[in-house]
C-alpha positions in Angstrom: 278.9 21.2 61.1 276.2 21.0 63.8 275.5 24.6 64.3 273.5 26.1 61.5 276.0 24.6 59.1 275.3 23.4 55.6 277.3 20.5 54.0 277.3 19.0 50.6 277.8 15.3 50.5 278.7 13.1 47.5 277.9 9.4 47.2 278.6 7.0 44.4 276.4 4.0 45.0 276.0 1.3 42.2 273.3 -0.4 44.2 269.6 0.3 44.2 270.0 3.3 46.5 268.8 1.5 49.6 272.3 1.5 51.2 275.6 -0.3 50.8 277.3 2.3 48.7 281.0 2.2 48.0 282.3 5.8 47.9 281.5 8.9 49.8 283.0 12.4 50.2 282.3 15.9 51.5 282.2 18.7 48.9 282.5 21.3 51.6 285.6 23.0 53.0 284.9 22.2 56.6 287.8 20.9 58.7 285.6 19.7 61.5 283.7 17.5 59.2 286.7 15.6 57.9 288.9 15.6 60.9 286.5 15.3 63.8 283.2 14.0 62.7 284.5 11.5 60.1 287.7 10.2 61.6 290.2 7.7 60.1 288.1 4.8 61.2 285.4 6.0 58.8 287.3 8.0 56.1 286.2 9.7 53.0 286.7 7.5 49.9 286.2 10.5 47.7 288.8 13.2 48.4 288.0 16.7 47.4 290.7 19.3 46.9 290.3 23.0 46.2 292.0 23.9 42.9 291.0 27.6 42.8 290.0 29.3 46.1 287.1 31.7 46.4 287.6 34.9 44.3 285.1 37.8 44.7 283.3 39.8 42.1 280.2 42.0 41.8 281.3 44.0 44.8 282.3 40.7 46.5 278.7 39.6 46.8 279.6 36.8 44.4 282.4 34.3 44.8 283.6 31.5 42.6 285.8 28.6 43.3 286.8 25.2 41.8 287.6 21.8 43.3 288.3 18.3 42.2 286.8 15.2 43.8 288.6 11.9 43.1 288.6 8.3 44.2 288.8 4.8 42.7 287.3 5.2 39.2 286.0 8.7 40.2 287.3 11.9 38.7 284.9 14.9 39.2 285.6 18.6 38.6 283.3 21.2 40.3 282.8 24.9 39.9 280.9 26.6 42.7 279.5 30.1 42.3 277.9 31.7 45.4 275.9 34.9 45.5 274.3 36.7 48.4 271.5 39.2 47.7 268.7 40.9 49.4 265.2 39.7 48.9 262.2 41.9 48.4 261.0 43.1 51.9 257.8 41.8 53.4 254.6 43.9 53.7 255.7 45.4 57.0 259.3 46.0 55.9 260.6 42.6 57.1 264.1 41.9 55.7 265.5 38.8 54.2 268.8 37.6 52.5 269.1 35.0 49.8 272.2 32.8 49.2 272.4 31.1 45.8 274.9 28.3 45.4 275.4 26.9 41.9 277.4 23.7 41.6 278.5 22.5 38.2 280.0 19.0 38.2 281.9 17.6 35.2 282.7 13.9 35.0 286.2 13.1 33.7 285.9 9.3 34.0 283.5 6.5 33.1 279.8 6.9 33.6 278.8 6.7 37.3 275.6 7.1 39.5 276.2 10.1 41.7 274.1 11.2 44.7 274.3 14.9 45.7 273.0 15.7 49.2 272.9 19.2 50.5 272.2 19.1 54.3 271.5 21.9 56.8 271.7 21.0 60.5 269.3 23.6 61.7 270.1 25.6 64.9 269.9 29.0 63.2 269.4 31.9 65.7 267.1 34.8 64.9 268.1 38.3 66.0 269.8 39.0 69.3 267.3 37.2 71.5 268.8 33.8 72.5 265.3 32.3 72.9 264.5 32.5 69.2 265.9 29.8 66.9 264.6 28.8 63.6 264.4 25.1 64.4 261.3 24.6 66.4 259.1 23.6 63.6 259.9 22.2 60.1 257.9 21.7 57.0 257.6 21.4 53.2 255.7 23.7 51.0 254.5 22.8 47.5 252.2 25.6 46.4 254.4 28.7 46.4 256.8 27.5 43.7 254.8 24.6 42.1 257.5 22.3 43.5 258.7 21.5 46.9 260.8 23.7 49.2 261.6 22.9 52.9 261.9 25.3 55.8 262.5 25.6 59.5 261.2 28.3 61.8 260.6 29.4 65.4 257.3 28.5 67.0 256.6 32.1 68.1 257.7 33.8 64.9 255.2 33.3 62.1 257.1 35.0 59.3 260.8 34.4 60.0 262.2 31.2 58.6 265.2 29.5 56.9 263.9 28.2 53.5 265.9 25.8 51.3 265.0 25.1 47.7 266.1 25.0 44.0 265.2 27.8 41.6 263.8 25.3 39.0 262.4 21.8 38.8 265.5 19.6 39.0 263.4 16.5 38.4 263.0 17.5 34.8 266.7 17.2 34.0 267.2 14.0 32.0 270.3 13.0 34.1 268.1 12.7 37.2 267.5 9.0 37.8 264.4 7.1 38.8 264.0 4.6 41.6 264.3 1.2 39.9 261.5 -0.3 41.9 258.9 2.4 41.8 259.8 4.6 38.9 259.6 7.8 41.0 262.2 10.5 40.3 265.1 10.5 42.8 265.0 14.2 43.5 263.8 14.4 47.1 263.4 16.7 50.1 263.8 15.8 53.7 263.1 17.4 57.0 263.6 15.9 60.4 263.3 16.5 64.1 265.0 14.9 67.1 263.1 13.0 69.9 260.7 11.3 67.6 260.2 7.6 66.6 261.6 6.6 63.3 259.4 7.4 60.3 256.9 4.7 59.4 258.4 3.8 56.1 258.1 5.4 52.7 255.8 3.5 50.2 257.4 5.2 47.3 261.0 4.3 48.3 260.9 1.0 50.3 263.9 -0.8 51.6 267.0 -0.1 53.7 267.3 0.7 57.4 265.0 3.3 58.9 267.0 5.2 61.7 265.4 7.6 64.1 266.0 11.3 63.3 268.5 12.1 66.1 271.0 14.9 67.0 273.7 15.4 64.4 271.7 13.8 61.6 274.5 14.4 59.2 276.1 11.3 60.7 273.2 9.2 59.8 273.1 10.4 56.2 276.9 9.8 56.0 276.7 6.3 57.4 273.8 5.4 55.1 275.7 6.6 51.9 272.9 9.1 51.4 269.4 9.7 52.7 267.7 6.7 54.2 264.7 5.8 52.1 262.2 6.3 54.9 263.3 9.9 55.3 262.7 10.9 51.7 259.7 13.3 51.1 258.7 13.2 54.8 257.5 15.8 57.3 257.4 14.5 60.9 253.8 14.3 62.3 252.5 15.4 58.8 253.3 12.5 56.5 254.9 11.5 53.2 254.8 13.5 50.0 252.4 16.2 51.2 252.8 19.8 52.2 252.7 20.5 55.9 254.5 21.5 59.1 255.5 19.4 62.1 253.5 19.5 65.3 254.3 22.2 67.9 256.1 21.6 71.2 258.7 19.1 69.9 262.1 19.9 71.5 265.5 19.0 70.0 267.6 19.3 66.9 266.2 19.8 63.5 267.5 19.4 59.9 266.4 20.1 56.4 267.9 19.3 53.0 267.6 18.1 49.4 269.0 15.0 47.7 269.4 14.3 43.9 270.6 11.2 42.2 272.0 11.5 38.7 273.7 9.3 36.1 276.5 11.3 34.6 278.7 10.1 31.7 282.2 10.8 30.5 282.7 14.5 29.8 279.2 15.3 30.8 278.3 18.2 33.1 275.4 18.6 35.6 274.4 21.9 37.2 272.3 22.4 40.3 271.6 25.6 42.2 270.5 25.7 45.8 268.8 28.7 47.3 268.8 29.5 51.0 266.5 32.2 52.2 267.0 33.6 55.7 264.5 36.0 57.2 261.0 36.9 56.0 259.1 34.0 54.7 257.2 34.9 51.4 253.8 33.5 51.0 251.7 32.3 53.9 251.3 28.6 53.2 251.9 25.9 55.8 253.0 28.6 58.3 253.0 28.5 62.0 249.7 29.8 63.3 247.6 28.7 60.3 
């Protein structure tokens, strides 16, 4: 969970999103997450069970699986399709791989507010040199796709990165909710870095506790029933809701991710695709050295 691992969290929170949710679960087949990091003293109240394990197709570069997530008043069915493909090489032949993960969730019970959080705790190595890890600097880029994407990269490598994004503008889906106090759409990015003070507080999403971004930040998201409001749309040392990259020379753990809040009714389905690009960073915006 802590070493270059991605996890998909589920939260059902009937409150205003500032905390105090009632149900949470992990839509990720990850024994450590459920048995070690979230013990019986802090259990999942949404239990997810695989109903159809991964089956390969397209030369096994695509896999599909299904799982159900249930709890008190909660009955969700998921289909997950994952595809790995190569990305067009960079101008000097730099290679990259693209992982696409499409989640389709169908609600089999009464209408509920559902928070989907895909989190990557970022310690990704680059090549065989143990000194290069794509976690030195983190940022958000708006211009390349006309919507936000987040990334992490090594300080000394100006083109290698791990980029996390959606292939379309999720905020345009009518199921995506709005913050009840501000009216801003609840489809948010987040990036964080250890060894910094807590963020100053998000003017768009006020309220709730504001924890520091520490090691193993998946715990803090889990304990807050979703992303703390002050972490939404924030780049450390750069600010809120702006493209940018964190300052150099900050040691410690890093994390990136996306969170979406939706309202999904009985027999309705919602699809969201996450793309993770590892390797050459296309475009040259907000990059180390610029």
